[in-house]
C-alpha positions in Angstrom: -12.2 -72.3 -0.7 -9.0 -73.0 1.3 -9.0 -71.7 4.9 -6.0 -69.8 6.2 -3.2 -71.7 7.9 -3.2 -71.1 11.7 -0.5 -73.5 12.8 2.3 -71.0 12.5 0.8 -68.6 15.0 -0.3 -71.2 17.6 3.1 -71.1 19.3 4.0 -68.3 21.7 6.5 -65.6 20.7 10.0 -65.7 22.1 10.6 -64.1 25.5 10.9 -60.4 25.2 13.2 -58.0 27.1 11.6 -54.8 25.8 8.1 -53.4 25.7 6.5 -54.6 22.5 4.7 -52.7 19.7 1.0 -53.2 19.0 -0.4 -53.6 15.5 -4.1 -53.2 14.7 -5.1 -55.1 11.6 -8.2 -53.4 10.3 -11.2 -55.1 8.6 -13.0 -53.2 5.9 -16.2 -52.7 8.0 -14.2 -50.8 10.7 -13.0 -48.2 8.2 -16.5 -47.8 6.8 -18.7 -47.9 10.0 -16.3 -47.1 12.9 -13.8 -44.7 11.5 -14.3 -42.1 14.2 -13.2 -44.6 16.9 -10.2 -45.8 14.9 -8.8 -42.5 13.5 -7.0 -41.5 16.8 -5.0 -44.8 16.5 -4.3 -44.0 12.8 -2.9 -40.6 13.8 -0.7 -42.2 16.5 -2.3 -40.2 19.3 -3.2 -43.2 21.5 -0.6 -44.6 23.9 -0.6 -47.3 26.5 2.2 -46.5 28.9 4.3 -49.2 30.4 3.0 -52.2 28.5 3.0 -51.1 24.8 5.7 -49.1 23.2 3.8 -47.9 20.2 0.5 -48.5 18.4 0.1 -48.4 14.7 -2.6 -49.5 12.1 -2.0 -52.2 9.5 -4.3 -52.3 6.4 -4.4 -55.6 4.4 -4.3 -55.2 0.6 -7.7 -57.0 0.4 -9.3 -54.1 2.3 -8.4 -51.8 -0.7 -9.9 -54.3 -3.1 -13.1 -54.4 -1.1 -13.3 -50.6 -0.9 -12.9 -50.5 -4.7 -15.9 -52.8 -5.0 -18.0 -50.9 -2.5 -17.4 -47.5 -4.2 -19.1 -48.9 -7.3 -22.0 -50.4 -5.3 -25.6 -49.5 -6.2 -26.3 -49.0 -2.5 -25.9 -45.3 -2.0 -24.9 -45.4 1.7 -22.3 -48.1 1.1 -20.9 -46.3 -1.9 -20.6 -43.0 0.0 -19.0 -44.6 3.0 -16.5 -46.4 0.9 -15.5 -43.2 -0.9 -15.1 -41.4 2.5 -13.0 -44.2 3.8 -10.7 -44.2 0.8 -10.3 -40.4 1.1 -9.5 -40.7 4.8 -6.9 -43.4 4.3 -5.3 -41.2 1.6 -5.0 -38.3 4.0 -3.1 -40.4 6.5 -0.7 -41.5 3.9 0.0 -37.9 3.0 0.4 -37.0 6.7 2.6 -40.0 7.1 0.5 -41.2 10.1 0.9 -44.5 12.0 -0.3 -46.6 9.1 1.3 -49.7 7.5 0.0 -51.7 4.6 0.5 -55.1 3.0 2.4 -55.0 -0.2 0.8 -56.3 -3.4 3.7 -58.8 -3.8 2.9 -60.3 -0.4 -0.8 -60.2 -1.2 -0.4 -62.2 -4.4 2.0 -64.7 -2.8 0.0 -65.5 0.3 -3.5 -65.4 -1.0 -3.3 -67.1 -4.4 -5.4 -70.1 -3.2 -8.0 -68.1 -1.2 -11.3 -66.9 -2.4 -13.0 -65.5 0.7 -12.1 -61.9 1.4 -12.3 -62.5 5.2 -9.8 -65.4 4.9 -7.4 -63.1 3.0 -7.6 -60.4 5.7 -7.0 -63.0 8.4 -4.1 -64.5 6.5 -2.4 -61.1 6.2 -2.8 -60.6 10.0 -1.3 -64.1 10.7 1.6 -63.5 8.3 2.4 -60.2 9.9 2.5 -61.9 13.3 4.7 -64.6 11.9 7.1 -62.0 10.4 7.2 -59.9 13.6 6.8 -62.3 16.5 7.8 -59.6 19.0 4.7 -57.5 18.2 1.2 -57.8 19.6 -1.0 -58.2 16.5 -4.7 -57.6 17.0 -7.4 -58.1 14.4 -10.1 -55.3 14.6 -13.4 -56.4 13.0 -17.1 -56.3 13.7 -17.6 -59.4 11.6 -18.6 -62.0 14.1 -17.6 -65.0 12.0 -14.2 -63.4 11.1 -13.7 -63.0 14.8 -14.4 -66.7 15.3 -11.9 -67.6 12.7 -9.3 -65.3 14.3 -9.9 -66.8 17.8 -9.5 -70.3 16.2 -6.1 -69.3 15.1 -5.1 -67.8 18.4 -5.1 -64.3 17.1 -6.4 -61.6 19.5 -9.5 -60.0 18.1 -11.6 -57.0 19.2 -14.8 -55.4 17.8 -15.8 -51.7 18.1 -19.4 -51.2 19.3 -21.1 -48.0 20.3 -19.9 -46.4 23.5 -17.2 -49.0 23.9 -13.7 -47.9 24.9 -11.3 -49.6 22.4 -8.2 -48.6 24.4 -9.4 -50.5 27.5 -9.8 -53.6 25.4 -6.3 -53.2 24.0 -4.9 -52.8 27.5 -6.5 -56.1 28.5 -5.0 -57.8 25.4 -1.6 -56.4 26.2 -1.8 -57.6 29.8 -2.7 -61.1 28.6 0.1 -61.0 26.2 2.6 -60.2 28.9 1.1 -63.0 31.1 1.7 -65.5 28.3 5.2 -64.2 27.8 5.9 -64.6 31.5 4.4 -68.1 31.5 6.6 -69.0 28.6 9.7 -67.6 30.4 8.9 -69.6 33.5 8.3 -72.7 31.5 11.7 -72.3 29.7 13.4 -71.8 33.1 11.7 -74.9 34.5 12.8 -76.9 31.5 16.4 -75.5 31.9 16.4 -76.4 35.6 15.1 -79.9 34.9 17.8 -80.3 32.2 20.5 -79.2 34.7 19.2 -81.6 37.3 19.3 -84.4 34.8 22.9 -83.5 33.9 23.8 -83.5 37.5 22.3 -86.9 38.0 24.2 -88.2 35.0 27.4 -86.8 36.3 26.8 -88.3 39.8 26.0 -91.7 38.2 29.2 -91.5 36.1 31.1 -90.6 39.2 29.8 -93.6 41.1 30.6 -95.9 38.2 34.1 -94.5 38.0 34.5 -94.9 41.7 33.5 -98.5 41.5 35.9 -99.1 38.6 38.7 -97.4 40.5 37.9 -99.5 43.6 38.0 -102.7 41.5 41.3 -101.6 39.9 42.8 -100.9 43.4 41.7 -104.3 44.6 43.3 -106.0 41.6 46.5 -104.0 42.2 46.5 -105.0 45.9 46.0 -108.6 45.1 48.8 -108.6 42.5 51.1 -106.8 45.0 50.3 -109.3 47.7 51.0 -112.2 45.3 54.3 -110.6 44.2 55.2 -110.1 47.9 54.6 -113.8 48.6 56.7 -114.9 45.7 59.5 -112.6 46.8 59.3 -113.9 50.4 59.4 -117.5 49.1 62.5 -116.8 47.0 64.2 -115.0 49.9 63.4 -117.9 52.3 64.9 -120.4 49.8 68.0 -118.3 49.5 68.4 -118.0 53.3 68.0 -121.7 53.7 70.7 -122.4 51.1 73.0 -119.9 52.8 72.5 -121.5 56.2 73.2 -125.0 54.7 76.3 -123.8 53.1 77.5 -122.3 56.3 76.8 -125.5 58.2 78.8 -127.6 55.6 81.7 -125.2 55.8 81.7 -125.3 59.6 81.7 -129.1 59.5 84.6 -129.2 57.1 86.6 -127.0 59.3 85.9 -129.1 62.4 87.0 -132.2 60.6 90.1 -130.6 59.2 91.1 -129.5 62.7 91.4 -133.1 63.9 94.2 -134.0 61.5 97.5 -132.5 60.6 97.3 -130.2 57.6 99.5 -132.4 55.5 97.4 -135.4 56.2 94.1 -133.9 55.3 92.9 -134.7 51.8 90.9 -132.1 50.0 87.2 -132.6 50.5 85.1 -133.5 47.5 82.3 -131.0 46.8 79.4 -130.5 44.4 77.9 -127.3 43.1 74.3 -126.6 44.1 71.7 -125.1 41.8 72.1 -121.7 43.2 75.8 -121.8 42.6 77.1 -122.5 46.2 79.3 -125.5 47.0 78.6 -128.0 49.6 80.8 -130.6 51.3 79.8 -134.1 50.3 82.8 -136.2 51.5 86.3 -136.2 52.5 89.3 -138.7 52.5 91.9 -139.1 55.1 95.0 -140.9 53.7 96.3 -143.9 55.6 99.6 -143.7 57.4 102.4 -145.6 55.6 103.9 -148.3 57.8 107.6 -147.7 58.4 109.8 -149.9 56.3 111.7 -152.5 58.4 115.1 -153.3 57.1 116.4 -156.7 58.0 120.0 -157.0 58.4 121.9 -159.8 56.8 124.0 -160.1 59.7 
């Protein structure tokens, strides 16, 4: 025998924004022994205002299989109870009451490896909860061990005993369901806040890194600008010195030239500097020719 899978229903349903529906999955013993307590729910006459939108009954296909077996039982009481239960279910189908059932296709697909009837009923409840995660699915059974299996799979379960109010039990289950939903919402918000904080930290860290990189780039630019300024200053200083030297040489030439008559002053010899300016390097003053003395023959 392979037990039903419970992993799919262990997680909480998604946060809801509307009042959920409630589904009562019935075990066979409820329809046989506690029909009077369950029939108001099958008629849709029970309402839980504010926390449940609507309540309806879900009958797994395995329940019909078990009722077929019980109606042929040699035990008279069980046989009669099964026949009555089958008749009551049929009347609600005719009236179109608040009843839903498992299809035979789903029954064959989901239960092909199961042998225990209780496991098949529990599996149908789990599958319904998986298909409709926004609904509150409750297994209703007086079978204690089936209740244990349901609790192990995180499936809410109730039994119907004498003089017990089923509605009050369902209200308690609905309130717990809402508490779980609220806790899930708060958890999701907390995770979202933490994620936002982490994003802000990453952004802040990236900003600091970028700021450091910008400061480093600025420092490099300042250093390069300073170096270029120094080079420019050196070139300017050299050019100024060359200009001053040229002016001094020109002044000296003029002073020398002023001492001699213009026709006696020879052109100064010059040379071209590297920067293209000329500088006086020497000058020549021609010697005066001695007057010719003519000697007379007389």
